[in-house]
N, C-alpha and C positions, 0 to 999 in steps of 0.2 A: 042651768044645765037641765037637759031632759032626763027622765028616769032611765032611759036606755043608755045615755052617755054616762050617767052617774054609775050605773051598774057595771058598765064596761071599764070605767076607770078604777072601780074597786077591784074588779077581776084582774086587771093589768097590774095594779099595785100588789095584790096578793101573790100573783105569779112571780113578779120581779123580786119581792122580798123572800119568797121561798127559794128561788134560784140563788139569790144573794147569800142566804144562810147556808146553803149547801156548799157554795164556793168558799165562804169564810171558814166553815168547819173543815173542809178539805185542806185549806191552807194551815189551819191550826194543827191538824194531824201531820201534814207532810213538811211544812216549813218550820214550825215552832217545835215539832217533835213532842207534842202533848199527846200522851197515849191513853188517857183515862176517859173512855167514851161515855161511861155512865155519869161521871162527874160533869162532863160538858153538857150532857142532857139535863142534869139537875140545875146547872147554872142557867140554861135556857128557860127552864120552868120557873125558877125563882125570879128571873127578869120579867117573864110574862106575868107572873103573879103581882109583882110590884107595879108593872104598867097597868094592869087591870084595876088594882086598888086605887091608883092615882086617877084613872078615868072615872071610877065610881065616886070618888071624893069630889071630883070636878063636875059631877052630874051628867056625864056622857051617857050613862045607862043606869037603870035601876036593878038592883039585885032581886032575884026571885028564888024562892025555895024549890029545890028539885025533890021529887019523890024518891025515897030510898027503896029501890027495888033491886032484885037480883039481876035483872036485865041491865039496869044502869051501872051496876057494879062491874059486870062483865065488859060493858062498853068502855067504862073508864079504864079498866085494866088493859084492854086492847089498844085504845087510843094512847094511853100513857106509855105502853111498852114499845109502840111502833117507832117513835123517834130514837129511842135507845138502840133498838135493833138497826135502824137506818144508819145511825152514827157508827156503830160497829162495822157494818158493811162498808161504809165510806172509808173507814180507817184501813180495812183489810184490802180494799180495792187497789189494784196496782196502778191505776191511772193517776197521773200527777200533772202539775202545771208545767 
């Protein structure tokens, strides 16, 4: 594969997985009647952490230390809160399947 094709396939997979997660979350809220948006977000984060740990153990990437700065703390807070807010919005949204 060429670099452009590889990048395009990564982008397509990222887009498809993001859309898939949104659809699954909506189904969880509307069909299963699970109403705990923050809990669902924590479950997503724990699964991501487990997946990243598995990839690190398998040698897919090497961990690097991040500098502990106030800017990084704010970024982590915003990036960490966004999915919880998105899940709350998804739960309250009236659109359904």
